[in-house]
C-alpha positions as CSV (number, residue, x, y, z in Angstrom):
1,X,-10.1,5.7,37.5
2,X,-13.4,6.1,35.8
3,X,-14.6,3.3,33.5
4,X,-15.9,4.4,30.1
5,X,-19.3,3.2,29.2
6,X,-18.4,2.8,25.5
7,X,-17.0,-0.2,23.8
8,X,-15.2,1.8,21.2
9,X,-14.1,5.4,21.4
10,X,-12.7,7.5,18.6
11,X,-9.4,7.4,20.3
12,X,-9.5,3.6,20.4
13,X,-10.3,3.5,16.7
14,X,-7.1,5.4,16.1
15,X,-5.1,2.6,17.7
16,X,-4.1,-0.5,15.8
17,X,-6.0,-2.7,18.3
18,X,-9.3,-0.9,18.1
19,X,-9.1,-0.3,14.4
20,X,-8.2,-3.9,13.6
21,X,-10.9,-5.4,15.9
22,X,-13.6,-3.3,14.2
23,X,-12.2,-4.1,10.8
24,X,-12.3,-7.8,11.6
25,X,-15.9,-7.6,12.7
26,X,-17.1,-5.5,9.7
27,X,-15.4,-7.7,7.2
28,X,-16.8,-10.9,8.8
29,X,-20.3,-9.7,8.9
30,X,-20.4,-8.0,5.5
31,X,-18.1,-10.0,3.1
32,X,-20.6,-12.7,2.2
33,X,-23.3,-10.1,1.6
34,X,-20.9,-8.1,-0.7
35,X,-20.0,-11.3,-2.6
36,X,-23.7,-11.9,-3.2
37,X,-24.4,-8.3,-4.2
38,X,-21.4,-8.4,-6.7
39,X,-21.3,-11.9,-7.9
40,X,-19.2,-11.2,-11.0
41,X,-16.8,-8.8,-9.3
42,X,-15.5,-10.7,-6.4
43,X,-13.3,-8.4,-4.3
44,X,-10.5,-10.2,-2.5
45,X,-11.0,-10.2,1.2
46,X,-7.6,-8.7,1.9
47,X,-8.3,-5.7,-0.3
48,X,-11.8,-5.3,1.1
49,X,-10.3,-5.3,4.6
50,X,-7.8,-2.5,3.6
51,X,-10.8,-0.5,2.3
52,X,-12.8,-1.0,5.4
53,X,-9.8,-0.1,7.6
54,X,-9.1,3.0,5.6
55,X,-12.7,4.1,6.1
56,X,-12.5,3.5,9.9
57,X,-9.2,5.4,10.2
58,X,-10.5,8.3,8.2
59,X,-13.8,8.5,10.2
60,X,-11.8,8.4,13.4
61,X,-9.6,11.2,12.2
62,X,-12.6,13.3,11.2
63,X,-14.4,12.6,14.5
64,X,-11.4,13.7,16.6
65,X,-11.1,17.0,14.8
66,X,-8.1,16.3,12.7
67,X,-8.0,18.3,9.5
68,X,-8.2,15.8,6.7
69,X,-5.9,16.7,3.8
70,X,-3.8,14.6,1.4
71,X,-1.2,13.8,4.2
72,X,-3.9,12.5,6.6
73,X,-5.5,10.5,3.8
74,X,-2.2,9.0,2.7
75,X,-1.2,8.1,6.2
76,X,-4.5,6.5,6.9
77,X,-4.1,4.5,3.7
78,X,-0.7,3.3,4.7
79,X,-1.9,2.4,8.2
80,X,-4.9,0.6,6.7
81,X,-2.6,-2.1,5.4
82,X,-1.2,-2.6,8.9
83,X,-4.7,-2.7,10.4
84,X,-6.0,-5.1,7.8
85,X,-3.0,-7.4,8.4
86,X,-3.7,-7.3,12.2
87,X,-7.4,-8.1,11.4
88,X,-6.2,-11.0,9.3
89,X,-4.3,-12.4,12.3
90,X,-7.4,-12.1,14.4
91,X,-9.1,-14.1,11.8
92,X,-6.4,-16.7,11.8
93,X,-6.4,-17.0,15.5
94,X,-10.2,-17.4,15.6
95,X,-10.0,-20.3,13.1
96,X,-6.9,-21.9,14.6
97,X,-6.6,-21.0,18.3
98,X,-3.3,-21.5,20.1
99,X,-3.1,-24.9,21.6
100,X,-5.7,-26.3,19.3
101,X,-5.5,-29.5,17.2
102,X,-4.0,-27.6,14.2
103,X,-0.9,-26.4,16.1
């Protein structure tokens, strides 16, 4: 079995694991900057995560050659909520790891 030299692949970004991990990192690294750029229009983190996940899923669909029409966009939008929820769980586990003091 040949090891891939990439951390993320387009196929991995179409999975909930890959998409949620990338969503988690993008939100973590950009949310504070976004809040500084738009101080009067604070976007809730959950909604921001859905938007980021939607962009990731659409980009992965485009990159893999899937024709993007209204069905693909709607399905990516629906899946973005699942991906954002999984990214939120990654956030929760990073703040309160299993077996830590808070459990």
